[in-house]
N, C-alpha and C positions, 0 to 999 in steps of 0.2 A: 504494500500499500504506500502511496506517495507520502512523503514527509514534507511539511511546511513549517516554517517558523515565523511568527509574528512578534514584532518588537514594538511596544507602544511608547511613544514620546509625548508626554501629556501637555506640553507647553505651547502656548500661542502668543502672538504679539497683541491680539485682541480677540475677545470672544464674539463670534458672529451671532446675530440675533435669532437665527434659525437653527442654530447648532445645539444638539443635545448629546454630542459625543463627550467623552471624558477628556475635556481640555481645560487648561487653567492658565491664567496670567500671573506671572511672577516677576518681580523687579529684577531678580538675578537668579542664576542657576549655577550650582557648583558642578561643573562638568566632570571633574575628576571623581567626585563622590558618586555621581550618577553612572559613570562608566564602571566603577567598581561594583556598584549594586546590580546593574544590569547583567554584568558578567556573573556574579554570584547567582542570580535568579536563573540564568541560562544554564549554569553548570548543574544546578539542582535538577532541572528538567532533563538535561543530557544524560545524567546518571540513572534516571528512571526510564527514559524513552530514547536512548542512543542506539547507535548501531546501523542505521540506514542513512545514506547520503541525502542531504537536503535537495529537494527539487526546486524549492522557492523560498525566499526570504522576503518579508515585507515590512517595512518601516512605516507605521501609521501613527495617527495622532488625533488631536494636537497638529503640530506643524513640524514634522521631522526635518524639513529643510532648514530649520533653524539649528540643527545639530552641527557642531563642528565636524568637517570631513574626517578629521583624525579620530574622533569618537566613533563614527561610522565604520571606519577602517578597522579599529580595534575590536568592535563587536563582531564584524564579519570574520576577522581572523580567529576569534574565539569560537564562533560557530563552525567554521571549517575545521578547526582542530578537534572539536568534539564529535561532529557528525560527518564531516566531509561534505563536499559539494558534488552534485551530479555535473557531468561535463558541460551541460547546457543550462545550468542553474539560472533561474530568473530572480533578479534581486531588484525589488521595487522600492521606491521612496516617494512618499507624498510630498508635494511641494506647493507653495504658494508663489504667485508671480510677481512679487515685489522685486525691485531692482537689487536690493541687498541679498535676497535669497538666491536670485538667478545668477548672481556672481559667484555663488558657491558651486555651481554645476560642474565646473572643471574638476574641482577637488573631489566632489562626490563621485563622479565618473572614475577618477583615478583610484578611489577607495574601493571600487568594485560594483557600484550601482550600475545596472545596465537597462533599467526601465524606470521612467519617472511618471508619476500620476500628478498632473498639474491642475490645480483648482482654479480654473478660469472663472467658472460660475456664470459668466455672461460676457458678451462682446459689446454691451451697451453701458455707457457711463452712468446713465440714470439708474439702470437696474443694479449696477454694482454699488452705487450709493445706497439704494434701498436695502440691499443685502448686507450692508455694513463692511464691505470689502475695503482693504487698504490700498488696493491697486486700481488703476484705471484701465480702459481698453487698450491704450497704446502700450502700457507696460505688459499687459497680458499677451499681446501679439509678440512683442519683443522677447519675452520669456519663452514662449512656445517655439519661436524660431531658433533660439539658442538651445532649447531642449532637444530639438531635432538634430542639431549639430553634435551634441554631446552624448546622447543615449541611443541605443539600438531600437528601443521600443518606447513609445510615448502614448499616454492616455491624457485626454482632456475631460474635466468635469464641467458640465453645464447644468444650470437649474432653469426649468421652465414651468409653465402653468402659474406664472406670477400674476398678482392681481391686475386685472384689466388687459392681460396679454391676449391678442387676437391671433387667429390662424395665420393671417398675413404677416404679423410681427414675427411669429415663431418661424414661419417658412423662410423669411429673409435672414434671420439670425442663424438658424441651423444650417441653411444653404452656405452662408459665408463660412461657418465652422467646418463644414465638410470640404469646402474648397481649399482649406489650409493643408490638407493632405495627411492629417493625423490618422493613424491606423486603428485607434481604439478610442471610442467616446463613451463616457458614463453620463447618461442623460436622466436627470432625476426631476420628478415633479416636486414642486414646493409643498411641503407638508408642515403643518403647525404642530410642533411637538410640545407636549406639556413641560412646563418649567423653563421654556425659553422666553426671551424677551418678546418675540413675535406672538407667543400665546398671550401674554399680557396686553400687547398692542391690540390684538383681535378682540379680547375681552372688553377693552376700553373703547372700542369702535374706531381705533386709528386707521385701520383698513379692513377690508373684507377679502378673505381668500377667494380664489376662482372657484366657481361652483363645479360640481361633479361632471355634468354633461359637457361643458366647454373644455374641461380638463381632459376628458375622454377623447374629444375630437383632436386635441393637441397630441395625445398619446398615439392615436391612429396616424396622424401626419408624421410624427416622428418615425414611426416604423416604415412608412411609405418612402420617405426621403432617404433614410439610412440605407434601406435595402437597395434603392435605385443607385446609390453611390458606392455599392459594393461593401457596405459595413452592416450586414444583417444583425438583428438582435439575437444574441445567443443566451441571454438572460433578460429578465423583464426590463432592466434599465441599462443594460450594457450591449454595446454594438462594436463589432470588430471585423477587420478584414480577416479572411480564413488564415489561421496560423498565428494571429496576433491576439488571440483571447488571453485574458489574465489567468496564467496557470495557478497562481496563488488562490485567487478567488474561486476558481473551479474546484480546488481542493475542498473548500468550504461547502460549495453547493453540491458536490458529489459525496459529501459526508465522509471525507478521508481524514486521517489523523493529522492534527496540527498542534503545535506547541505555541502557547502564548505567554510572553513575559512582559514585565513592566506594569505600571498602574492601570488597573481595570481590565487587563487583558484576559480573555477567555481562551481555554484550550480544550481539546478533545484527544485523549490518548489512551489506547488499550482499554476502551470502554468506560473510561472515567472522564468526568468533567472538572475542570479547574477554573477558578475565578480568582484573580489577583485583588488585593486591596485597591480601592479606587483613588482615594485621595493620595496625592504624591508623597506628602509627609508620612502618612500612615504606612504606605508601601515601603518607604525607606526604613522606617522604624522596624517593620516586620523582617526586612532582609538583614538589618543589623542584628536582630535578635536570633533569627532562625536560619539565615542564609537562603531564604526564599521569600517571595512576597505573596504566597497563597493565602487567601482569606477563607476559601471554601474548596473542598475536594470531595467528590462523591462518586460512587459507582452508578452507572446508568443501566437500568434493566433493559433487556432486549427490546421490549415493546416501546420504551421511551426513545431508544435509539432509532427504532423504525419510524416513530412519529417525526423525530427531527429530520431524518433522512428524507421523508416525504415532503415535509414543509420546505426544505431547502431545495431538493431535487426538482420539484414541479415548477420552480421559478425558471428552470432552463428550457431552452428550445428542444434539447435532446430528451427531456422528460426523465421518467424513472422506469427501469426494468424491474417489475415486481417479482419475477422469478429469481433474478440475481439477489435482490434485496432479501427475499424470503430465505434463500440459501445462506446468505451471509449472516443473518441475525437469528435464524432458526424460528421465525415467525411465519405461520402458514400464509401463503400468498392471498388466499380469499379473505384473510382478516386484515390485510393492509389497507385496503380501500373499500368503502361500502359499495357492494356490487349494484344495488338498486340505484343509488345516487349517481354512481358512475355511468350506468346506462341512461339515466334521465338526462344528465348533462351532456352526454355524447349525442343524444337525440336533438339537443338544443344547439349543437355545433360548438359548445364551449370547451369540450374535451374530445380527444380521439384516442384510439387504441391501434397499435400494430403489434400483433402477437401478444407478448407479455409486457410490452412497454406501453406506458400511459403518458400522454402529452396534454398540456393545456394549450389550446389553439390561440391564434392571434385575437380572435374574438373574445376569448376567455381571459386573457391576460389582464385587461383592465379591472376585472372582477376577481382577481386572484385570491385576495384575502378571504372573500366570501366563499369562493370555491373550495379553498383548503378546509374551511370550517365544515363544508358539506361533505367532502370526499373522505377525509380522514376520520375514522369512527371515533366517537367520544371516548369509548373505553380504551382505545389505543392511546390517545392523548393523555388520558388520566391515569393510565396504568403505571 
């Protein structure tokens, strides 16, 4: 089974108003202390789940492009020492396109990063201001151009279904993004997450989110334009040229083992789930005391693993092979998906079957959350 390593860097220059990720703003960061703690957390995992070369490493956050390249290089050297790297290992780092961070690209590439995921979020200055971003569209385009020069693989994030956004607006913006030649686009609808500043703004009437039907129209337009440009959707929000799909994220969606280190990081290894302490200071204290940052570790029953595998795998265009999942987890195939609901939603064109493989169709993807609640039996989720 493929092995993936996730390293969480929790710090940002500013907290974006839509973001509910584990990100924090601090006046200063002791990079030497963080390097030592991340290495200790990594060693703990390697001693438990070592032995197989890493297929991918992903630096997420937060804003990992704020990390000094020397720190990235040290962590990669440690990971390679403990696990080894596959010959074609994919090493991704999330970055924001401010000029200060873009200047780090050469050092990050020299450290071993070969794929960058760039948080453009929009090509419109007014939208970037609304989204609370620190960069403007000119800086975004300059950073993307530099990323293409420095890294073998590049992803760009964009947020759509913004308040008041029309199909004509999104068609123009997405078409310009596609013309930039990036081989992977992560295109996310704006969602109002609890606990964010946007959630407060909506509650106070500062703005109204785009309604469901117009958002669904933009989703359909997104699929149409990306497919025509040769970047079909391989996951509900991710589009790539064939061969440029994110190997690391595929490990999650295919429910393969992955190790997560750093504050708030989740992991799945050998049938167990791990969760690290979320607050940076608490994570550091835990590592100092126990040489790892784990807040919770528990064994997952086969049926819970099956539920997670379905919830993740049905996001993918490739769907889920029920026979293979049944064999892997020793859960009868007929118990994985409610047969009556599967037949019903197949008749509506929201789901399709090919042999033992089940797919959510393009028509069903906008309704994915509701479909998952219908298809995955309650007793399987609750088991």
